[in-house]
C-alpha positions as CSV (number, residue, x, y, z in Angstrom):
1,M,-116.9,-93.6,104.1
2,I,-115.3,-91.4,101.6
3,R,-112.8,-90.0,104.2
4,I,-112.0,-93.5,105.3
5,L,-111.2,-94.5,101.6
6,N,-109.2,-91.3,101.1
7,F,-107.1,-92.1,104.1
8,A,-106.6,-95.7,103.1
9,L,-105.3,-94.4,99.7
10,C,-102.8,-92.2,101.2
11,I,-101.6,-94.9,103.6
12,S,-101.2,-97.3,100.6
13,L,-99.2,-94.7,98.7
14,L,-96.7,-94.5,101.6
15,A,-95.4,-97.9,100.7
16,S,-95.6,-97.8,96.9
17,C,-95.7,-94.4,95.3
18,G,-92.0,-94.2,94.5
19,E,-91.5,-97.8,93.5
20,K,-91.5,-99.3,90.0
21,K,-93.8,-102.1,89.5
22,S,-92.1,-105.6,88.7
23,G,-95.2,-106.7,86.6
24,R,-98.2,-105.4,84.9
25,P,-101.6,-107.0,84.8
26,G,-102.9,-108.1,81.5
27,G,-99.7,-109.7,80.1
28,S,-96.5,-108.3,78.8
29,E,-97.7,-107.6,75.1
30,T,-97.7,-104.1,74.0
31,S,-99.5,-102.4,71.3
32,S,-99.0,-99.2,69.3
33,K,-102.6,-98.4,69.7
34,A,-103.1,-95.3,71.8
35,P,-105.1,-95.9,75.1
36,R,-108.3,-94.0,75.7
37,S,-107.5,-90.4,76.3
38,E,-110.6,-89.8,78.3
39,T,-111.9,-92.1,81.0
40,R,-115.4,-90.7,80.8
41,S,-117.8,-89.3,78.3
42,N,-121.3,-87.9,78.6
43,R,-122.5,-91.4,78.1
44,D,-120.2,-93.3,80.4
45,P,-121.4,-94.6,83.7
46,E,-120.5,-92.7,87.0
47,P,-117.2,-93.9,88.3
48,G,-118.7,-95.0,91.7
49,T,-121.1,-97.5,90.0
50,T,-120.0,-101.1,89.1
51,A,-120.0,-100.1,85.5
52,G,-118.1,-97.0,86.1
53,K,-115.3,-98.9,87.9
54,R,-115.2,-101.4,85.1
55,V,-114.7,-98.5,82.7
56,L,-111.8,-97.1,84.8
57,R,-110.2,-100.5,84.9
58,E,-110.6,-101.0,81.1
59,S,-109.0,-97.6,80.5
60,F,-106.0,-98.4,82.8
61,E,-105.5,-101.8,81.1
62,S,-105.6,-100.2,77.7
63,A,-103.0,-97.7,78.7
64,L,-100.8,-100.6,80.1
65,A,-100.9,-102.0,76.6
66,S,-100.1,-98.9,74.6
67,T,-96.6,-97.7,73.5
68,D,-97.7,-94.1,73.2
69,Q,-96.1,-92.6,76.2
70,E,-97.9,-89.2,76.1
71,A,-101.4,-90.9,75.8
72,R,-100.5,-93.5,78.5
73,S,-99.6,-90.8,81.0
74,K,-102.8,-88.9,80.3
75,V,-104.9,-91.8,80.9
76,F,-102.9,-93.0,84.1
77,G,-103.3,-89.4,85.5
78,Q,-107.1,-89.3,84.8
79,V,-107.7,-92.8,86.1
80,A,-105.7,-91.9,89.3
81,W,-107.9,-88.9,90.0
82,D,-111.2,-90.5,89.1
83,A,-110.6,-93.6,91.2
84,I,-109.4,-91.9,94.4
85,D,-112.6,-92.4,96.1
86,V,-114.2,-95.3,94.3
87,D,-111.2,-97.7,93.7
88,P,-108.2,-96.7,95.9
89,E,-106.1,-99.6,94.7
90,L,-106.7,-98.8,91.1
91,S,-105.8,-95.2,91.8
92,R,-102.6,-96.4,93.5
93,Q,-101.7,-98.6,90.5
94,A,-102.3,-95.7,88.0
95,F,-100.2,-93.4,90.2
96,A,-97.4,-95.8,90.3
97,E,-97.4,-96.0,86.3
98,L,-96.9,-92.3,85.9
99,P,-93.4,-91.3,84.7
100,A,-91.1,-90.2,87.5
101,E,-90.9,-86.4,88.0
102,S,-93.8,-86.0,85.5
103,P,-96.1,-82.8,86.2
104,E,-99.2,-85.0,86.7
105,R,-97.5,-87.3,89.2
106,A,-96.3,-84.2,91.0
107,K,-99.8,-82.7,91.2
108,L,-101.2,-86.0,92.4
109,A,-98.6,-86.3,95.1
110,A,-99.2,-82.9,96.3
111,H,-102.9,-83.6,96.5
112,F,-102.5,-86.8,98.3
113,A,-99.9,-85.3,100.7
114,M,-102.3,-82.4,101.5
115,R,-105.2,-84.8,102.2
116,L,-103.0,-87.0,104.5
117,A,-101.7,-83.8,106.3
118,E,-105.2,-82.8,107.4
119,S,-105.4,-86.0,109.5
120,D,-101.8,-86.7,110.3
121,P,-99.0,-84.1,109.5
122,D,-96.2,-86.2,110.7
123,Q,-97.2,-89.1,108.5
124,A,-97.7,-86.9,105.7
125,L,-94.1,-85.4,106.1
126,E,-92.5,-89.0,106.3
127,W,-94.2,-89.9,103.1
128,A,-93.3,-86.7,101.3
129,R,-89.8,-87.0,102.3
130,G,-89.4,-90.2,100.3
131,L,-90.7,-88.7,97.1
132,G,-88.6,-87.7,94.0
133,S,-87.4,-84.2,94.0
134,S,-90.1,-82.3,92.2
135,E,-92.9,-84.4,93.8
136,R,-91.2,-83.8,97.2
137,E,-91.1,-79.9,96.9
138,E,-94.9,-79.9,95.8
139,A,-96.0,-82.2,98.5
140,L,-94.0,-80.3,101.3
141,S,-95.4,-77.1,100.0
142,R,-98.9,-78.3,100.3
143,I,-98.3,-79.8,103.7
144,S,-96.8,-76.6,105.0
145,V,-100.1,-74.9,104.1
146,V,-102.1,-77.3,106.2
147,I,-99.7,-77.0,109.1
148,G,-99.6,-73.3,108.9
149,A,-103.4,-73.0,109.6
150,K,-102.8,-74.3,113.2
151,N,-99.0,-73.9,113.8
152,P,-97.5,-71.1,111.6
153,V,-94.1,-71.4,113.4
154,R,-93.7,-75.1,112.5
155,A,-94.8,-74.3,109.0
156,A,-92.2,-71.6,108.7
157,E,-89.4,-74.0,109.9
158,L,-90.6,-76.5,107.3
159,I,-90.5,-74.1,104.4
160,T,-87.1,-72.7,105.5
161,A,-85.4,-75.9,106.3
162,E,-86.9,-78.5,103.9
163,I,-88.2,-77.0,100.7
164,E,-85.7,-76.0,98.1
165,P,-85.7,-72.6,96.5
166,G,-88.3,-72.5,93.7
167,R,-92.0,-71.9,92.9
168,P,-93.3,-74.4,95.5
169,R,-91.4,-72.8,98.2
170,D,-92.4,-69.3,97.1
171,R,-96.0,-70.1,96.9
172,A,-95.8,-71.8,100.3
173,A,-94.1,-68.7,101.8
174,V,-96.6,-66.3,100.4
175,Q,-99.6,-68.5,101.5
176,L,-98.2,-68.7,104.9
177,A,-97.5,-65.1,105.2
178,Q,-101.2,-64.4,104.2
179,R,-102.5,-66.6,107.0
180,W,-100.1,-65.7,109.6
181,S,-100.4,-61.9,109.1
182,Q,-104.1,-62.2,110.0
183,A,-103.2,-63.5,113.5
184,D,-99.7,-62.1,114.2
185,P,-98.3,-59.7,111.4
186,S,-95.2,-58.8,113.5
187,A,-94.2,-62.5,113.8
188,A,-94.9,-63.0,110.1
189,A,-92.8,-59.9,109.2
190,E,-89.9,-61.0,111.4
191,W,-89.9,-64.5,109.6
192,L,-90.1,-63.0,106.1
193,G,-87.1,-60.8,107.0
194,T,-85.1,-63.9,107.3
195,L,-85.8,-65.2,103.7
196,P,-83.6,-64.4,100.8
197,A,-84.6,-61.5,98.7
198,G,-87.0,-62.2,95.9
199,E,-90.7,-62.0,94.8
200,A,-91.8,-64.2,97.5
201,R,-90.3,-62.1,100.3
202,S,-91.5,-58.9,98.7
203,A,-95.2,-60.1,98.3
204,G,-95.2,-61.6,101.9
205,L,-93.7,-58.5,103.4
206,K,-96.5,-56.3,101.8
207,L,-99.1,-58.7,103.2
208,A,-97.7,-58.5,106.7
209,L,-96.6,-54.9,106.9
210,V,-99.9,-53.6,105.6
211,R,-101.9,-55.7,108.1
212,W,-99.6,-54.6,110.9
213,L,-99.7,-50.9,109.7
214,G,-103.4,-50.9,110.4
215,D,-102.9,-52.3,113.9
216,D,-99.9,-50.4,115.1
217,A,-98.1,-47.9,112.7
218,P,-95.5,-46.8,115.2
219,A,-94.5,-50.5,115.7
220,V,-94.1,-51.0,111.9
221,A,-91.9,-47.8,111.8
222,S,-89.7,-49.0,114.6
223,W,-89.4,-52.4,113.1
224,I,-88.3,-51.0,109.6
225,T,-85.9,-48.5,111.2
226,G,-84.2,-51.2,113.2
227,R,-83.4,-53.4,110.1
228,T,-79.6,-53.7,109.8
229,D,-79.9,-55.1,106.4
230,E,-80.4,-52.0,104.2
231,A,-81.9,-53.8,101.4
232,L,-84.5,-55.4,103.7
233,G,-85.3,-51.9,105.1
234,L,-85.8,-50.4,101.7
235,E,-87.9,-53.3,100.5
236,S,-90.1,-53.0,103.6
237,L,-90.5,-49.1,103.0
238,A,-91.4,-49.9,99.5
239,A,-94.1,-52.2,100.6
240,V,-95.5,-49.5,103.0
241,A,-95.4,-47.0,100.2
242,D,-97.1,-49.1,97.7
243,H,-100.0,-49.5,100.2
244,L,-100.1,-45.7,101.2
245,R,-100.3,-44.5,97.6
246,S,-103.8,-45.5,97.4
247,A,-104.7,-44.9,101.1
248,E,-106.9,-42.1,102.5
249,A,-105.1,-38.9,103.3
250,S,-105.6,-39.3,107.0
251,E,-104.1,-42.8,107.1
252,K,-101.1,-41.6,105.0
253,A,-100.5,-38.7,107.4
254,A,-100.8,-40.9,110.4
255,A,-98.2,-43.5,108.9
256,L,-95.7,-40.8,108.0
257,A,-96.0,-39.3,111.6
258,A,-95.1,-42.6,112.9
259,F,-91.7,-42.6,111.4
260,S,-89.9,-40.5,114.0
261,D,-86.4,-41.2,112.3
262,P,-86.2,-38.2,109.9
263,E,-84.0,-40.0,107.3
264,I,-86.4,-43.0,107.2
265,R,-89.4,-40.6,106.9
266,R,-87.6,-38.8,104.1
267,R,-87.0,-42.1,102.2
268,L,-90.7,-43.0,102.6
269,E,-91.8,-39.5,101.3
270,N,-89.5,-40.0,98.3
271,L,-91.1,-43.3,97.6
272,L,-94.6,-42.0,97.9
273,A,-93.7,-39.3,95.4
274,Q,-92.8,-41.7,92.8
275,P,-95.4,-43.5,90.5
276,G,-96.4,-46.8,91.6
277,P,-95.3,-50.0,90.0
């Protein structure tokens, strides 16, 4: 039943999450009195009970009547979270009242998108593409993680083509690299090499190359040697060196021996001689 309600909430958000409501229940009068900042206390009833739903509704209506924008947003966000499973319509209404581009709205949008993606990735993508910019990036980031569990190639294409540079994209890239590297580190490294230089690429390369190194050190050496982008090659060598500094002597010797190109091996040895980051 909870899963059905969750799905129903996500579907209802498809039609309404980005729209501004034309009217508000409870009349048009406003008050300077701040709404309740907490929807529950130790003595409040559980949200799923009739009394609990009434408390959530009262908190929502109190926030509607307030002119304290900060307190309003706090209550709307709390109600949206607490009502997800017990009163989807109220949750939808509270979500719609959150200020556009607010952090709480972005977090909720990401959460809803992830839950919808677990049952219908295509529908989740369609909904997320219609959100405001910051909400869209967070939602697409979460969707890519869900998709990446079964189809990393599709997730990689989504990250590269649709998520703008920034924290959500970086986070999605590293999370995808972590999962993809478990199954196919060479494919993960190849994709990571297409990303622009930055912390996300460096972190992802280290995840992929270290995993790949344990499976096939000569293949890693060949891949790094074949990089035409010198910066990418050095970055990849640095990722390998970071791992080998703390590796057993036998593993370190085997990795060095795998680099048949004397210039590349010399560079790796120089990196290993330097103190770690």
